[in-house]
C-alpha positions in Angstrom: -86.1 109.3 -122.6 -88.9 111.5 -121.4 -88.4 114.0 -124.2 -88.6 111.2 -126.7 -91.8 109.8 -125.2 -93.4 113.3 -125.2 -92.4 113.8 -128.8 -93.9 110.5 -129.9 -97.1 111.2 -128.0 -97.3 114.7 -129.6 -96.7 113.2 -133.1 -99.3 110.4 -132.5 -102.0 112.9 -131.3 -101.2 115.1 -134.3 -101.6 112.2 -136.7 -104.9 111.1 -135.2 -106.3 114.7 -135.4 -105.2 114.9 -139.1 -106.8 111.5 -139.8 -110.1 112.6 -138.2 -110.1 115.7 -140.3 -109.3 113.7 -143.4 -112.3 111.3 -142.7 -114.6 114.3 -142.2 -113.5 115.9 -145.4 -113.8 112.6 -147.3 -117.3 111.8 -146.0 -118.7 115.3 -146.6 -117.3 115.2 -150.1 -119.0 111.9 -150.7 -122.3 113.3 -149.4 -122.0 116.3 -151.8 -120.7 114.5 -154.8 -122.7 111.2 -154.6 -124.4 110.4 -157.9 -128.1 109.4 -157.8 -128.4 105.7 -157.3 -125.1 105.2 -155.5 -124.1 103.9 -152.1 -121.9 105.8 -149.6 -119.9 103.2 -147.7 -118.7 104.3 -144.2 -115.7 102.7 -142.6 -115.6 100.6 -139.5 -114.3 102.4 -136.4 -115.1 105.4 -134.2 -114.7 108.8 -135.9 -115.0 112.3 -134.4 -116.5 115.2 -136.5 -116.6 118.9 -135.8 -119.3 119.7 -138.3 -122.5 118.2 -139.6 -122.5 115.8 -142.6 -125.2 117.1 -145.0 -126.8 116.1 -148.2 -129.4 117.8 -150.4 -131.3 117.2 -153.5 -130.3 113.5 -154.1 -132.3 110.5 -155.2 -131.9 106.8 -154.5 -128.9 107.1 -152.1 -127.9 104.6 -149.5 -125.6 105.7 -146.6 -124.3 102.5 -145.1 -122.0 101.8 -142.2 -120.4 98.4 -141.2 -122.9 97.9 -138.3 -124.8 99.7 -135.6 -121.9 99.4 -133.1 -119.1 99.2 -135.6 -119.4 102.5 -137.5 -119.6 105.2 -134.8 -119.8 108.9 -135.8 -119.2 111.1 -132.8 -120.1 114.8 -132.8 -118.9 115.5 -129.3 -117.5 119.1 -129.2 -119.3 119.9 -132.5 -118.6 123.5 -133.6 -120.4 123.8 -137.0 -124.0 122.9 -137.7 -126.5 121.5 -135.3 -127.3 118.0 -136.6 -125.0 115.0 -136.9 -126.4 114.0 -140.3 -128.8 116.2 -142.2 -130.6 115.2 -145.5 -133.1 117.5 -147.2 -135.1 117.8 -150.4 -134.4 114.3 -151.4 -136.1 111.1 -152.6 -135.6 107.4 -151.6 -132.8 107.7 -149.1 -131.6 104.9 -146.8 -129.5 105.3 -143.8 -128.4 102.1 -142.1 -125.9 100.2 -140.0 -124.3 103.1 -138.0 -124.3 105.0 -134.8 -124.5 108.8 -134.3 -123.3 110.1 -130.9 -123.4 113.4 -129.0 -124.5 115.8 -131.7 -125.0 119.4 -130.7 -128.6 119.3 -131.8 -130.6 116.5 -133.5 -128.7 113.3 -134.3 -130.1 112.5 -137.7 -132.6 114.9 -139.3 -134.3 114.4 -142.7 -136.5 117.2 -144.1 -138.7 117.1 -147.2 -137.7 113.6 -148.1 -140.0 111.3 -150.1 -139.1 107.8 -149.2 -136.8 107.7 -146.1 -135.6 104.5 -144.4 -133.6 104.3 -141.2 -132.5 100.7 -140.6 -130.3 99.5 -137.7 -129.3 103.1 -136.8 -128.4 104.0 -133.2 -128.5 107.6 -131.9 -127.3 108.4 -128.4 -126.0 111.0 -126.1 -123.5 109.4 -123.8 -123.4 110.0 -120.1 -126.5 110.6 -117.9 -129.6 112.1 -119.5 -129.6 115.9 -119.3 -131.3 118.9 -120.8 -128.2 119.9 -122.8 -128.6 116.8 -125.0 -129.9 117.3 -128.5 -133.7 117.3 -128.9 -134.2 114.4 -131.3 -132.4 111.2 -132.2 -134.1 110.1 -135.4 -136.0 113.1 -136.8 -137.8 112.9 -140.1 -140.0 116.0 -140.6 -142.2 116.9 -143.5 -141.4 113.6 -145.1 -143.5 110.9 -146.9 -143.1 107.1 -146.8 -141.0 106.9 -143.6 -139.7 103.5 -142.4 -137.8 103.2 -139.1 -136.9 99.7 -138.2 -134.3 97.9 -135.9 -133.2 101.3 -134.6 -132.2 102.4 -131.1 -132.5 105.9 -129.5 -130.9 107.0 -126.2 -130.7 110.2 -124.3 -132.7 112.7 -126.4 -134.0 115.7 -124.4 -137.2 115.7 -126.4 -137.9 112.4 -128.4 -135.6 109.6 -129.2 -137.6 108.5 -132.3 -139.7 111.4 -133.6 -141.8 111.7 -136.8 -143.3 115.1 -137.4 -145.6 116.6 -140.0 -145.2 113.5 -142.2 -147.4 111.0 -144.0 -147.3 107.2 -144.4 -145.1 106.0 -141.6 -143.9 102.7 -140.1 -141.9 102.6 -136.8 -141.2 99.0 -135.9 -138.9 96.6 -134.0 -136.9 99.5 -132.5 -135.9 100.4 -128.9 -136.0 103.8 -127.2 -134.8 104.4 -123.6 -133.5 107.2 -121.4 -135.2 109.9 -123.5 -137.9 112.3 -122.4 -140.3 110.7 -125.0 -139.3 107.3 -126.4 -141.3 107.4 -129.6 -143.4 110.4 -130.8 -145.7 110.8 -133.7 -146.6 114.4 -134.1 -149.0 116.2 -136.5 -148.7 113.2 -138.9 -151.0 111.0 -140.8 -151.2 107.2 -141.4 -148.7 105.8 -138.9 -148.1 102.3 -137.7 -146.0 101.9 -134.5 -145.5 98.3 -133.6 -143.2 95.7 -132.0 -141.1 98.3 -130.3 -139.8 98.6 -126.8 -140.1 101.9 -125.0 -138.6 101.7 -121.5 -137.0 104.0 -118.9 -138.1 107.2 -120.7 -140.3 109.9 -119.1 -143.1 108.9 -121.5 -143.0 105.8 -123.7 -145.1 106.6 -126.8 -146.7 109.9 -127.6 -149.2 110.8 -130.3 -149.6 114.6 -130.4 -151.3 117.1 -132.6 -150.1 120.7 -131.9 -151.0 124.2 -133.1 -148.9 126.5 -135.3 -147.6 123.8 -137.6 -148.0 123.3 -141.3 -149.6 119.9 -141.2 -152.6 119.9 -138.8 -155.2 117.3 -137.7 -152.7 114.5 -137.4 -154.1 111.1 -136.7 -155.0 107.7 -138.2 -152.2 106.2 -136.1 -152.1 102.6 -134.9 -150.0 101.7 -131.8 -149.9 98.0 -131.3 -147.8 95.0 -130.1 -145.4 97.2 -128.3 -143.7 96.6 -124.9 -144.2 99.9 -123.0 -142.8 99.5 -119.5 -141.1 101.3 -116.6 -141.2 104.7 -118.2 -140.6 106.5 -114.9 -137.5 108.6 -115.8 -137.6 112.2 -114.3 -138.4 114.7 -117.1 -135.2 116.5 -118.2 -136.6 118.5 -121.2 -135.5 122.1 -121.4 -137.9 124.7 -120.0 -140.7 125.6 -122.4 -140.8 122.4 -124.5 -144.2 120.8 -124.7 -142.8 117.4 -123.7 -141.6 119.1 -120.6 -145.2 118.8 -119.4 -145.2 115.0 -119.7 -145.3 113.5 -116.2 -142.7 110.8 -115.4 -144.5 107.5 -115.3 -146.3 107.9 -118.6 -146.9 104.8 -120.9 -148.9 106.3 -123.8 -150.1 109.9 -124.1 -152.5 111.1 -126.8 -152.8 114.8 -127.2 -155.6 116.3 -129.4 -155.0 113.6 -132.1 -157.8 111.9 -134.0 -158.4 108.3 -135.0 -155.9 106.6 -132.9 -156.1 102.8 -132.3 -154.1 101.3 -129.4 -154.2 97.5 -129.1 -152.3 94.3 -128.2 -149.7 96.3 -126.2 -148.0 95.3 -122.9 -148.3 98.5 -120.8 -146.6 97.7 -117.6 -145.4 99.6 -114.5 -145.7 103.2 -115.7 -146.5 104.8 -112.4 -148.5 107.9 -113.3 -150.6 107.3 -116.4 -150.5 104.1 -118.4 -152.6 105.6 -121.1 -153.7 109.3 -121.2 -156.1 111.0 -123.5 -156.1 114.8 -123.2 -157.2 117.9 -125.1 -154.7 120.8 -125.7 -156.5 122.8 -123.0 -155.1 120.5 -120.3 -151.6 121.7 -121.2 -152.7 125.2 -120.2 -150.8 126.7 -123.1 -152.6 129.5 -125.0 -154.0 128.7 -128.5 -153.3 131.4 -131.1 -153.8 129.2 -134.2 -157.5 129.7 -135.4 -157.4 126.6 -137.6 -156.3 124.3 -134.8 -158.6 121.6 -133.4 -157.7 121.0 -129.7 -159.8 117.9 -128.9 -159.0 114.2 -129.3 -161.6 112.3 -131.3 -162.1 108.6 -132.1 -159.6 107.0 -129.7 -159.9 103.2 -129.7 -158.2 101.3 -126.9 -158.7 97.6 -126.9 -157.0 94.2 -126.1 -154.1 95.6 -124.1 -152.5 94.2 -121.0 -152.2 96.7 -118.1 -150.2 96.3 -114.9 -148.7 98.7 -112.4 -146.9 98.5 -109.1 -148.8 99.7 -106.0 -147.1 103.1 -105.9 -148.2 106.7 -106.0 -148.1 108.7 -109.2 -145.4 111.4 -109.7 -145.5 114.5 -107.5 -143.4 116.5 -109.9 -144.5 119.1 -112.4 -148.0 120.4 -113.2 -149.4 116.9 -113.5 -147.7 115.9 -110.2 -149.4 118.8 -108.5 -152.7 117.6 -110.0 -152.2 114.1 -108.6 -151.1 115.3 -105.2 -153.6 118.0 -104.4 -156.6 117.5 -106.8 -157.0 113.8 -107.6 -155.6 112.1 -104.5 -155.6 108.7 -106.0 -153.0 107.5 -103.5 -151.6 104.3 -104.8 -154.8 103.3 -106.6 -153.9 105.2 -109.8 -156.2 104.3 -112.8 -154.5 103.0 -115.9 -156.5 104.9 -118.5 -157.1 108.6 -117.8 -159.1 111.0 -119.9 -159.3 114.7 -119.1 -163.0 114.7 -119.9 -163.0 117.8 -122.0 -165.3 117.5 -125.1 -166.3 119.6 -128.0 -170.0 120.1 -127.5 -170.4 120.9 -131.3 -169.0 117.5 -132.3 -171.1 114.4 -131.8 -168.3 111.9 -132.8 -167.2 109.4 -130.2 -164.2 110.5 -128.3 -163.1 107.3 -126.6 -163.9 103.6 -126.7 -162.4 101.0 -124.3 -162.9 97.3 -124.9 -161.4 93.9 -123.9 -158.4 95.2 -122.0 -156.8 93.1 -119.2 -156.6 94.5 -115.6 -157.8 97.9 -116.8 -159.0 100.7 -114.7 -160.3 104.1 -115.8 -160.9 107.7 -114.7 -162.6 110.7 -116.2 -160.6 113.5 -114.6 -163.2 116.2 -115.2 -160.5 118.8 -115.8 -162.9 121.4 -117.2 -164.6 121.6 -113.8 -161.5 121.6 -111.7 -161.7 117.9 -111.0 -165.0 118.2 -109.0 -166.7 115.2 -110.5 -163.9 112.7 -111.1 -165.5 109.4 -112.2 -164.1 105.9 -112.4 -167.1 104.6 -114.3 -166.1 103.5 -117.8 -169.5 102.3 -118.8 -170.0 105.2 -121.2 -166.9 104.1 -123.1 -167.8 100.4 -123.5 -168.0 100.6 -127.2 -166.1 99.7 -130.4 -164.8 101.7 -133.3 -163.9 100.5 -136.7 -160.3 99.3 -136.9 -157.9 101.5 -138.9 -156.2 100.4 -142.0 -152.5 99.5 -142.1 -150.1 102.2 -143.1 -148.6 101.8 -146.6 -145.2 103.0 -147.6 -144.7 101.1 -150.9 
């Protein structure tokens, strides 16, 4: 009886493994052989893959599952490739109604795609958040006309929803949690980030401009009507990553970007910095790129609601040491914090703050080792012209 049971179990496991290999081969063949203008239909169920699913050079393709929690592509134990799904050098691609789990690297990466839509896609690393998780959930880079809507990102060791070195971007009605950065717009132009929820990340929403990248002077980004709350997760980024410097308890952080408008958001219970505006110098990383501009310019913060619990800012990391030994805010931590570093050669306004509810402010005077920290926001009681809506049509 026991021998019969063992044999049946062995045969069953063997048939499951064979079926999984058959699904992987079938899907990868579809990705490679798909004709322009076609739809790749993915089955309902949970499927395990040992290698990336990749597509290149296609136009007008839809990759469609049966639903965000109905078609689950698991890459746990992946041995070939880094991404779960990778699409490159393509045009008008839609990925929708599916989940990608536990990829070795990025969950879904699209590179050099003109017209990329992610709709109702979930990316996640199961288990507790850890540095061994892949860097990015949704990861369009060097793309144009990017739409991310109704998506969900969980557990990324860098950013759950990340758009880098891209142009004309909309991120809307999505949810990011248990990531280091919930949503990040980096070295990109013309982005609208709205009606999203970023919660239980280290940092909720980041707008960064970094050196040594192809597209520089990122900006013209609007962040509005988002619910950015309780982003107090300890930072679990691998050592050396720039997001590893983000302090837990960050709502919004703007790093060296220009023309950023932040309005109509709920920015609630982020214990360290509800909204931060910093130059690249505050990261203390060296700048070797001679064409890089390290200062934020034209940051417009208006009509947001701020609240925070009566608690101290983080004591962890470089920023934690700053809060503990230099700033000594105690539990009276200001919502909006600016490092105060300016380009003396540029007369453009750096920061305007207007019509926010419950707001408090501090100029940290980082350049002078925090000697003249000021909570007086009068110099920033100004308005900047509203930015135009991003267009992806």
